[in-house]
C-alpha positions in Angstrom: 9.4 -31.2 4.6 8.8 -33.4 7.7 5.3 -33.5 9.1 4.3 -33.0 12.7 5.8 -30.5 15.1 8.4 -29.1 12.6 5.7 -28.2 10.1 3.6 -26.5 12.9 6.7 -24.5 13.9 7.0 -23.3 10.3 3.4 -22.2 10.2 3.7 -20.4 13.5 6.8 -18.6 12.2 4.9 -17.5 9.1 2.0 -16.3 11.2 4.3 -14.3 13.5 6.0 -12.6 10.5 2.6 -11.8 9.0 1.6 -10.0 12.2 4.9 -8.1 12.3 4.6 -7.3 8.5 1.3 -5.6 8.9 -2.3 -6.4 9.5 -3.4 -5.6 6.0 -1.0 -8.1 4.6 -1.8 -10.9 7.1 -4.5 -12.6 5.0 -2.2 -12.4 1.9 0.5 -14.2 3.8 -1.9 -16.7 5.1 -3.3 -17.5 1.6 0.1 -17.7 -0.1 2.2 -19.4 2.6 0.8 -23.0 2.3 1.1 -23.0 -1.5 4.6 -21.7 -1.5 5.7 -23.9 1.4 4.4 -27.0 -0.5 6.0 -25.9 -3.7 9.4 -25.4 -2.1 9.1 -28.8 -0.4 8.2 -30.4 -3.8 11.0 -28.7 -5.7 13.6 -29.6 -3.1 12.3 -33.2 -2.8 11.5 -32.7 0.9 15.2 -32.4 1.8 14.8 -29.2 3.8 13.9 -29.0 7.5 10.8 -27.0 8.4 12.9 -24.0 9.4 14.9 -24.1 6.2 11.7 -24.3 4.2 10.3 -21.3 6.1 13.5 -19.3 5.4 13.3 -20.1 1.7 9.5 -19.5 1.6 9.3 -16.3 3.7 10.8 -13.8 1.2 8.7 -15.3 -1.6 5.5 -15.1 0.5 6.2 -11.6 1.6 6.7 -10.4 -2.0 3.5 -12.1 -3.1 1.6 -10.7 -0.1 2.8 -7.2 -0.9 1.9 -7.6 -4.6 -1.5 -9.1 -3.7 -2.4 -6.3 -1.3 -1.2 -3.4 -3.4 -2.2 -4.6 -6.9 -5.4 -6.5 -6.1 -7.0 -6.1 -2.7 -6.4 -2.5 -1.9 -7.7 -1.3 -5.3 -10.7 -3.5 -5.0 -11.5 -2.2 -1.5 -11.6 1.3 -2.9 -14.4 0.2 -5.2 -16.5 -0.9 -2.2 -19.5 1.3 -1.7 -19.5 3.4 1.4 -22.3 2.4 3.8 -23.8 5.3 5.6 -25.7 4.6 8.8 -29.2 6.0 9.0 -31.2 6.5 12.1 -34.1 4.1 12.3 -37.1 5.3 14.2 -38.1 1.8 15.3 -41.5 2.2 13.7 -42.4 1.0 10.2 -44.8 3.2 8.3 -48.1 1.5 7.9 -47.5 -0.9 10.7 -50.2 -1.0 13.4 -49.5 0.8 16.6 -49.2 -1.3 19.7 -50.9 1.4 21.8 -54.2 0.2 23.1 -53.3 -3.5 22.9 -54.1 -5.6 25.9 
């Protein structure tokens, strides 16, 4: 793959597809895209243009993103403890009162 503007266009294309594909999958696309793009470039001896590389890479990345989200990330998020907000009075028990200061 050629470096410079063409490589940037390829990355922008991947980002646009990630946004269209869905917010929850965006980070999965981001994480996998570079590795897959570079692997495709290596396996094809850099003979593909940036757009050709993106067209080969895109289906692979989307499948990996879907698998990553549904098999790893989403199940892990369900294990995350639920944080409940509690009302804080603003005074710590045992702390001296500021009344009468000054």
